[in-house]
N, C-alpha and C positions, 0 to 999 in steps of 0.2 A: 161180333162184327156182322153176323148174318141178320141180326135184329135191327141193324142200322142201315138206313137208306138215305144218304146225303152226298151231294156232289163233292164235298170236301172230306170225305172219309173213304179210305181205300176199300173197295168192294171185294167181298168173297164171292168168287164165281162158281166154285164147286168144292166139295169135300169128299175125298176118296178114302175109304177105309180098306186097309189090307190086313193080312195076318200079323204083320210086324209093326205097322205104323199107320198114322193118319196123315194124308197128304192134303194140304190146303192150296187150292188154286186161287190166286189173287190177281187183281187188276195190276197190269204192268205199268210201273212208274219209271219212264225212260230217263228222267232227269236225276234220279238218285235221291238221297236224303238231304235235308237242309243243312245238316252239320258239314257235309262234304262241300256243299255250295258255299257256305260261309268261310270255310277253311281256304277255299280257292279264291273267292271274290272279295272277302272282307265284309265290312258292314254294308247294309243295304241303304239305298237311297230312301228318303222319306216317303216318296210315293210308293215305292216297292214294298216297304215295310207296312205302310198303311193298308195297301191292297191285300197282302197276305194275312195280316193280323185280322182284318175283317172276316176273311174266309175262315180262319181258325175260330173266331168267336161264334160264327154261325154254326160250324160243325160241333163245337163244344156245347152250345146251347141245345142242339139236337140230341146230344148224348144225355145231358142233364134232364131234359124234359122226359126222356124215356127211362130215367132212373139209373143211369150208368155213369159212374165216375171212372175216368181214364186212369188216374193215379200215377202215371209215369210219362207225362208230357215233357218232351225235350227235343231238340233239333234232330237228333238221330232217329226219332220216331215219327218225324214229319217228312213226307215225300213230295217231290215236285213232278208234275207231268210235263208233257212236251210243250204245253202252252204256259208253263210257269205258274200253274195253280198249285196250291198246297193242299195236301190231304193227310189226315191223321191215320196212323196205323199202329200196330203192335199193342193190342189190348190184353196182353198176357197178364197184367196186374189189375185189370179193370174189375170193378165191383158193382153189383146190383144193389141199390140202396132204396130205402123208403124215405120220403121227406121227414126230416127231424131225427132220423136214425143216426146214432153215433157209432163210429168205427174204432177199432182197437188194434189194427194191423199196422206194424211200423216197418214197412219196407218201401224204398223209393231210391232214386238216384240222388245222392247227397247234394250235389250242386243245384238241384231243382226241387228239393224237398222243403215243405213248409215247416215253420218252427214247431208247430204242434206235433209233428212226427218225431222230430229230434227229442222233444220233451216227453215223449211216450204218454201223451194225454189222450183220452177219448175225444174224438173230433168228428165234425161233420165233413162229409166227402167233398161237396162242390167247392168250398173255400180252398181246399188243397189244390185242386185243378187251377183255380184262379191265381194262386201264388206261382205255380209253375209257369203259367202263361205270362205272368209279369216278368219272370226271369227271362223267358224266351224273347219277349218284346225288347227288353234291355239289351240282350245280345244282338238282336236284329239291327238296332239303331246305333250301337257302339262297336260291335265286333268283339266285346269282352264279356266274361261272366261277372255279374255284380258281386258275388261272394267268392272268396278265394281260400284255399286250404290245401296243404300238402297231403293231409290224411283226413280220416273221418272226424277226429276230434277237432282239428283246426277248422274244418268246414263247419262243423256244428257251432263252434264259438263265433265264427264269422257271421253265420245266418242269425244266431240269437242276438247279436248286437244290433242287427237291422241296418247297419251302415254299408252303403254300396262302395265297391271298389271303382273309382272313377279316374281313369288316366287324365292327367292335366290337360292334354290337348283335345280331350273329348268332353270336358266339363260343360262347354257351351251347348253341346247337343243334349246332354241329359238334363240340363237346367232350362231347356226351352219348352216347346209345346208338350213334350212327352212327360215332363216331370210330374205333374199332378196325377196323371194316369198311372205311371209306374209306381208312384208313392202309394196310391190308393190300393194297388194290387199287392205290393210288398209291405203290407201292414202286419206287424207281428201278431197282434190280437186278431184271431180269425173272426170274432164277433163284430169287429169294426172294419174288417177287410171289405172292400167293395164287392158286392154280389155281382154275378155275371150280367144281369140286366142293366145295372148301373154302368158297368164297364162299356156295354154296347151303346149307351147314350152319351158317353164322354164326348166333349167338343172335338177332340182330335180324331176320334173314330168317325164321327158324323161329318167332319169337314169335307166339303165337296162331294158329299154322298150321292147327290143327284147327277153328278158328272161322272160318267163311266171311266174307270181307270183301266187303261189298256195294259195287257200283259207286257212285262219287261223282258226283252230278248237279250239275255246275257248268258251266252253259252259257255259252259266250262271249257277252259283251255282255248277259247276263241274259235272252236270248231262249230260248224253248222250241225244241226241235228242229224243230217244225212251222213256226216263223216265222223260223228262222235261214237266212241266205244261205249257200248251199253254196260251198265254196272252189273 
C-alpha cells in the first residue's frame, strides 16, 4: 500500500515497529466498508453504482500498472469516506507480478474467486481481479451475490457453471445496460474475459462521463455524519 498513491486507495500514513508488533496507521474511512453499507441500504441506484464503479476501475488500473494484483476484492475490503467515495484496502493477499507471469496460489474468498482459482490452474493475475470486480458490480446493482453455495463445494460448482443467481424481481436490472458488461467480466475462460482497459471503455462506464456525478448522500441509519457513530 505504501507503493500506491491513488485517491481511491486507502493511504498508509505511517508504520510503527515495536518489539512485539508492527502498527500500521491508515487513512480514516468514516463511512465504514461497502458491505455494511449494502446490508443497511440494499442495492445502489444506477448513478451511485456507476460513480463508485468508475472509481474502483481507476484504482485497480493504478494497481495493475504498477504490477500489483489485489487478489481479494470484495465489498468488505472496500471503504467509503465522508463524501461517499470508495477506496480499496486490505492488500494482505496482494501479489507483485510481471506481465505474462502465471501464478499458482489458490486462496481467495470463494464467493468472489475466479473459476481458474477453483480449478487450481496456473493463471494470470489481472483477470482474477476483473472477475472479482464483476461480482462486486453485480452486487452493487442487484443487492445479491451472483453465485450461491452453502459451503465451498457448492460455491465452486455454482461458479464453474457460470450461471448467475438472478431473483425474478431483479431480472430486468441485470438484463438491462449492465448485462453485457457483467457478462464480459464474469466469463469463465480467463483468456476471453474482458481485460481491464476494455471494461473501462464499456458504454455503461463511459455513459455521461463528461457530466460530473455528484456524491450520493445516503447516511447509514439516516443520521447525519455529525451524529453518526464511527465504526
